[in-house]
Phi, psi and omega in degrees: 000131183281314180270157176283151176282132174279130191242130172240144188240121173264108187098110189246035176273205186306313193281318186297317183289323175289330174291320186292324181303323180272333175299318185281347169278346187275142187292341190250008183234148183215119174282132181241336179207148180225159176216141175195145194286349178277347187281162189263090177066217177241154183173204183222125166299163181297335179275006180085005172281121180291144180227149171201183189259354184227137187298330184295334174297322182298320181291344177288337180278007179042065179276171179260327182236148173238123176256127185248111191231052192248182172294157188291340178281325180274339189302319183290317182302317186277332169305311183296315178299326176289321177300305182297337173278355186092014191252153165283132197230130176246120180240140184289168171282157337289161179291349178178196183275335184203186187285335179294330180295309173299322184292326174302313183285336173292325180297321180282322184294330177302331178287344185236062185299344179271355178263145178262129177237122183225140179254145187268081168269082195287335183299332178300335186265355170296132181304324186293321180290322166304317178292320181288338176285321175301323182290319173301313189290336180294335173088351178309322174262010179078199186279153174287131176262306176210175182219146169227121182242138177221121182226113183213151173232175184274359176187161175296324186255106179227165180048059172061024172284155183279160191283358190300336178303337185263357176256123182302320188291343189252318183271318181090339183184178191249235189293328178295324181275327185292301186249314184300337186296336180291318177292327177298325176285326180281333173294322165302314178306325184262338187245336196088197189269134188263135182247344173247127182220129176232150185205157167230126189236133183214159170226041188288331191266301190272343166071023175277174181273009168233160189285146170249000171211136177222131173237129180229143168235123192224151177221146173272161174306330177281000177099355177294129176250140175235138167245135182233139173224102178253129193219145174248013169233040176267085193291337169261106180313141183213144168225132180204121173229121182252132183231114179262137188235162180308319189240029183154193180208153180235131167232129177262128174218143191063160185211126180291130187215166173298325188273343181061018179265010184249010173083178183295144181269113177224156168238120182248134179240116178253134181244129184297139172237163182291336180228040184274352184041050172083005184229069185284160172300144179234146176232123178249135169254132179245139187249122190251355180228127176274081180275004193299318180292311183297311177300332181286314179294328173296317178299320172298307180302318183294326173298326184278319185293320191253359186057051187257149174289158182278112185263333172243126174087033177284173179293334181295314179301308180303316181302305182298326176287324170299322172309307179295325175300308181293332173288333173288322181296315180290340181287345168274108185300318180299309185294321184290320184288324180310309185255005166083017185292150180259095179283341188279347186302139184289340176294341178274353182268103181295346183277343178267012185235000000 
């Protein structure tokens, strides 16, 4: 292709600006327009990029790709508007406030089979995660027995974020839906689909109308068990995923991020020996470069340019991850009743999809 693909970005906050940074570094992409309600009317930046306060103005710039980096209540509608305009769409997680939101998007996506739709489950692109997945898939260490995942921060609003994340009408959920969804997605990636779910959900500390802690115990039909803790009372920010296998264990600790508050990103591989008495030899790899944002965008561009299927972050991935998030919510009877969540909907049953 001789010309660059024109990109519009809906939502020009921290994430939107970071997306643009990597979009403009890609040889086949060029940002032509952005929008954000906090911008001052309409105009043109010094570099020639058009700006406005509403996403509808973006669509008038005739882009090829639309990146959606908005609040959870707007993500599905703007994604749908992009698809109906004939655009390839990249949308940040979560895809919406609930399962119905992503289901609405998928119905529109089906009407446009030639368009690519990708969701930003960025953690799949971290090198520690990719190396761990390659090791698990190799079969070298046997089957996965169980997993323990912890992902936590010190409050629901961090690093200059706006308060919409604490409003159920805009966000749909709290720390589990906002941050913990990454860990939910990784647990599915390594273990498959969970069909039994038990949970405790609470908002007892911050007292917003969304959760500040979610605890879940889950099992697949194959018997793989996962324990999840998603927290907004983790005073020392933490990312940890432990994967126990038949012949050893893989521990992912820390994650490279813009805040640099989750510690060094490492993968520790312990190989079980016959006489190690619970103290096996270990090898730790430390990752000092985060190429996840660039790699994620490059994969999306490649899918568009070469008409390849979306293999990571497809709408089906988004649907199944949202289904599991809401099964965790609904597995706590008190939380389900308190907010009138619909745990009986067929959309929440992974066996019916």
